Phi, psi and omega in degrees: 000139180299155180298326174240090183290147174283127186249139171244117183264127179235134185224148176287167179295342184305140186302320182295317175297319177298320180295317178295322177301313177302316183290319183294315178297321180297324182274318189258343188084181185223144182231146172293145181308319182294337182258358186275158171271329185217135172265133178246112183263127181247110180161212178250189182297324178299321180286324177299318178296320178297319177297319180292323179288326181281323189235005180301331180292346180283342179075022181269136173295152184237122173253119182256147175234131186287110172224048182208194186285308180242135185225041183295330180267007185245162169270164175293146173268124179251116193309287187277310184302326184291341183284335187250213183302336183300330182294316177302318180295318180297317180296317179299323183265006186285153177260135183276145169234114184269122182249138177245119183283169170270148174255123179245134172233120181251137173256130183259168177300330183281353180096001178284150174242125189235127178249153176197160176262155175219121179271339179256297183195158168245126181233137171267137181221141176294144182264345181233189180291343184273140179300151175277147171244114190229135171261148184236123174249141175239123179052038177083000182251126176299129178247327180221112186293323181204119173250122176257121194196172169281337179171183180205151182222160169240122185242144172280171175297319181296328183267355186293342178268002182262241182304317181305315180293323177296332179271017179067026172281170182280150169275129185250133178298138178297135181083007182283348184056038179236145172239156182254132174251110193232124179278155178248114180049059179293134176258317178219135349296135188297328186261003182282126184242014178109191181206158170253131187235152170298144187300332182274005179292134171271116180258128174236127176255131178245120180280119191279334183219065189295333183278319178279324184235073188293149185228140171249162177231143179229123174262104191054257179248006180266111182258139174236127181259162179053055178273153177244337180204142178224130178244134185230133175208152176292139183292138180269349183239320188278131166223158171228150180243121173260144181252135184228142169304139185305324181279000185224028188286156189296321182296322179292320180293324178293319180293318182296328182300336182281351183243013177284129178236000000 
């Protein structure tokens, strides 16, 4: 990375983020994402995911600063020092965290095939008051003939502290090459609480009664409704790099979450 990297500042619509954007651009200037050395995302985790989906294909590292509601994937925003040379120093001293997203392909009742990436999780959810009935295959082999539930998800390590954790799924160490398969309000089998899988496992969900019990799938924030089958696998090509202050690195925060009492 150059001693003075070219920065592209991206901000959520929130007033606090827009105010910081104006100050940062005034001091550092502005660069188009494709021409930048580093993308600087200003907002919360939702905006960070939006940034990764929009610009992840550029292969640029992303340094986030929390100016939103939730900021697990962000660094702290420091009011005055971050506006000047200190931001360049923080970026130069930042530690990288390489994330590999999930690739989701959904087949719908209409016969359409829809693909999307997920950096946090892919989740299936019932669309009506009736529980979903879903079969689960791993690497082409049936593993669960019928799961009756509100839904089921596959979460990455980076996303394991988000929706997955709220659903009582496990927190996964960053770099573990493990994904979490977590049910949402399972009714049958009553004692099944999910599974830990190698990251290269192909997970296929088959909706058993899609017309009577319709199901949607969401890859991060991209929703597809009325699905009949969903296949999920870790991407073999796409990676993104997030930059974190050494005292605030993602691996340490994921570890610390397991000791919150």
